[in-house]
RODO-717577 format. One record per residue (C-alpha): x, y, z; chain; residue number from 1. Coordinates in steps of 0.02 Angstrom, whole numbers, plus 32768, in hexadecimal, padded with zeros to 4 digits. Example, Ala and Ser with C-alpha at 12.3 -4.5 7.8 and 13.67 -1.06 7.14 Angstrom:
<site xx="8267" yy="7F1F" zz="8186" cadena="A" num="1"/>
<site xx="82AC" yy="7FCB" zz="8165" cadena="A" num="2"/>
END
This chain:
<site xx="7FA6" yy="8073" zz="82E3" cadena="A" num="1"/>
<site xx="7F06" yy="803F" zz="8290" cadena="A" num="2"/>
<site xx="7E94" yy="809D" zz="821E" cadena="A" num="3"/>
<site xx="7E28" yy="80EB" zz="82A2" cadena="A" num="4"/>
<site xx="7EC6" yy="8128" zz="82FD" cadena="A" num="5"/>
<site xx="7F0C" yy="816A" zz="825B" cadena="A" num="6"/>
<site xx="7E66" yy="81CB" zz="8236" cadena="A" num="7"/>
<site xx="7E6E" yy="8215" zz="82E6" cadena="A" num="8"/>
<site xx="7F22" yy="824F" zz="82D2" cadena="A" num="9"/>
<site xx="7F00" yy="829C" zz="822D" cadena="A" num="10"/>
<site xx="7E68" yy="82F8" zz="8273" cadena="A" num="11"/>
<site xx="7ECC" yy="8335" zz="8308" cadena="A" num="12"/>
<site xx="7F61" yy="836D" zz="829A" cadena="A" num="13"/>
<site xx="7EFA" yy="83BF" zz="820E" cadena="A" num="14"/>
<site xx="7E7E" yy="840C" zz="828F" cadena="A" num="15"/>
<site xx="7DE6" yy="83C0" zz="8233" cadena="A" num="16"/>
<site xx="7D5E" yy="834C" zz="8263" cadena="A" num="17"/>
<site xx="7D73" yy="828F" zz="826D" cadena="A" num="18"/>
<site xx="7CF1" yy="8279" zz="81E3" cadena="A" num="19"/>
<site xx="7D4F" yy="82EB" zz="816B" cadena="A" num="20"/>
<site xx="7DF6" yy="829B" zz="8195" cadena="A" num="21"/>
<site xx="7DA9" yy="81ED" zz="816E" cadena="A" num="22"/>
<site xx="7D5D" yy="822A" zz="80CC" cadena="A" num="23"/>
<site xx="7E05" yy="8271" zz="8097" cadena="A" num="24"/>
<site xx="7E65" yy="81D5" zz="80CB" cadena="A" num="25"/>
<site xx="7DE6" yy="8162" zz="806F" cadena="A" num="26"/>
<site xx="7DEE" yy="81CC" zz="7FD6" cadena="A" num="27"/>
<site xx="7EA6" yy="81C9" zz="7FD1" cadena="A" num="28"/>
<site xx="7EB0" yy="810A" zz="7FE8" cadena="A" num="29"/>
<site xx="7E29" yy="80F1" zz="7F5D" cadena="A" num="30"/>
<site xx="7E85" yy="8163" zz="7EE4" cadena="A" num="31"/>
<site xx="7F27" yy="8108" zz="7F02" cadena="A" num="32"/>
<site xx="7ED0" yy="805B" zz="7EE5" cadena="A" num="33"/>
<site xx="7E86" yy="8098" zz="7E48" cadena="A" num="34"/>
<site xx="7F23" yy="80DE" zz="7E01" cadena="A" num="35"/>
<site xx="7F8A" yy="8044" zz="7E2E" cadena="A" num="36"/>
<site xx="7EFC" yy="7FD3" zz="7DE8" cadena="A" num="37"/>
<site xx="7F11" yy="802A" zz="7D40" cadena="A" num="38"/>
<site xx="7FCA" yy="800D" zz="7D3E" cadena="A" num="39"/>
<site xx="7FFB" yy="80BA" zz="7D73" cadena="A" num="40"/>
<site xx="806F" yy="80E6" zz="7E03" cadena="A" num="41"/>
<site xx="804A" yy="8160" zz="7E8D" cadena="A" num="42"/>
<site xx="80E7" yy="81BD" zz="7ECA" cadena="A" num="43"/>
<site xx="80E3" yy="8219" zz="7F6D" cadena="A" num="44"/>
<site xx="8191" yy="8274" zz="7F7B" cadena="A" num="45"/>
<site xx="81DF" yy="8248" zz="801B" cadena="A" num="46"/>
<site xx="815E" yy="81C1" zz="8048" cadena="A" num="47"/>
<site xx="8165" yy="8141" zz="7FBE" cadena="A" num="48"/>
<site xx="811F" yy="80FA" zz="7F1A" cadena="A" num="49"/>
<site xx="808D" yy="808B" zz="7F08" cadena="A" num="50"/>
<site xx="8090" yy="8022" zz="7E68" cadena="A" num="51"/>
<site xx="805A" yy="7F7C" zz="7E22" cadena="A" num="52"/>
<site xx="80D8" yy="7EF4" zz="7DF2" cadena="A" num="53"/>
<site xx="80CA" yy="7E55" zz="7D94" cadena="A" num="54"/>
<site xx="80EE" yy="7DAB" zz="7DE8" cadena="A" num="55"/>
<site xx="8121" yy="7D24" zz="7D73" cadena="A" num="56"/>
<site xx="80CC" yy="7C7E" zz="7D73" cadena="A" num="57"/>
<site xx="812E" yy="7BF6" zz="7DD8" cadena="A" num="58"/>
<site xx="8127" yy="7B48" zz="7E1C" cadena="A" num="59"/>
<site xx="80F1" yy="7B37" zz="7ECE" cadena="A" num="60"/>
<site xx="80D0" yy="7AA9" zz="7F4F" cadena="A" num="61"/>
<site xx="802F" yy="7A7A" zz="7FA5" cadena="A" num="62"/>
<site xx="806D" yy="7A7F" zz="8056" cadena="A" num="63"/>
<site xx="7FED" yy="79F8" zz="8086" cadena="A" num="64"/>
<site xx="8013" yy="797A" zz="7FFC" cadena="A" num="65"/>
<site xx="80B8" yy="79B0" zz="7FBE" cadena="A" num="66"/>
<site xx="807E" yy="79A6" zz="7F09" cadena="A" num="67"/>
<site xx="80B8" yy="7A2B" zz="7E8C" cadena="A" num="68"/>
<site xx="803D" yy="7AB4" zz="7E64" cadena="A" num="69"/>
<site xx="804F" yy="7B33" zz="7DDF" cadena="A" num="70"/>
<site xx="8034" yy="7BE8" zz="7E21" cadena="A" num="71"/>
<site xx="7FF2" yy="7C57" zz="7D94" cadena="A" num="72"/>
<site xx="803E" yy="7D00" zz="7D6E" cadena="A" num="73"/>
<site xx="7FE7" yy="7D94" zz="7DB6" cadena="A" num="74"/>
<site xx="7FF3" yy="7E52" zz="7DDC" cadena="A" num="75"/>
<site xx="801B" yy="7E85" zz="7E8D" cadena="A" num="76"/>
<site xx="8022" yy="7F29" zz="7EEC" cadena="A" num="77"/>
<site xx="80C8" yy="7F6D" zz="7F1A" cadena="A" num="78"/>
<site xx="8106" yy="7FFB" zz="7F89" cadena="A" num="79"/>
<site xx="81B3" yy="8040" zz="7F8F" cadena="A" num="80"/>
<site xx="81DF" yy="80B3" zz="8019" cadena="A" num="81"/>
<site xx="8226" yy="8162" zz="7FF2" cadena="A" num="82"/>
<site xx="82CB" yy="819C" zz="802D" cadena="A" num="83"/>
<site xx="8288" yy="8211" zz="80B5" cadena="A" num="84"/>
<site xx="821D" yy="8182" zz="8100" cadena="A" num="85"/>
<site xx="82AA" yy="8108" zz="80FF" cadena="A" num="86"/>
<site xx="831E" yy="818E" zz="8154" cadena="A" num="87"/>
<site xx="82A0" yy="81B8" zz="81DA" cadena="A" num="88"/>
<site xx="8279" yy="8102" zz="8201" cadena="A" num="89"/>
<site xx="8334" yy="80DD" zz="820F" cadena="A" num="90"/>
<site xx="8344" yy="8162" zz="8295" cadena="A" num="91"/>
<site xx="82D5" yy="8101" zz="830A" cadena="A" num="92"/>
END
């Protein structure tokens, strides 16, 4: 399912226009991004938690030359699925 299909499904399920569904989805995504960027986590009970984590610096290799390259530390987004989502996916 791509974003357009998700918007259509939301609009159909909530009985609203596709424009309103797109606005709501974009707003939710942007709000989650802003919160995670600030270092907060967003917990949606039953669905999962969006958070940011720190990835330590490490040594890597350039696949082309084989030489060692230092990969710097950075913050990365993280999603942990909630119990209900894990259970429902497991039923498939």
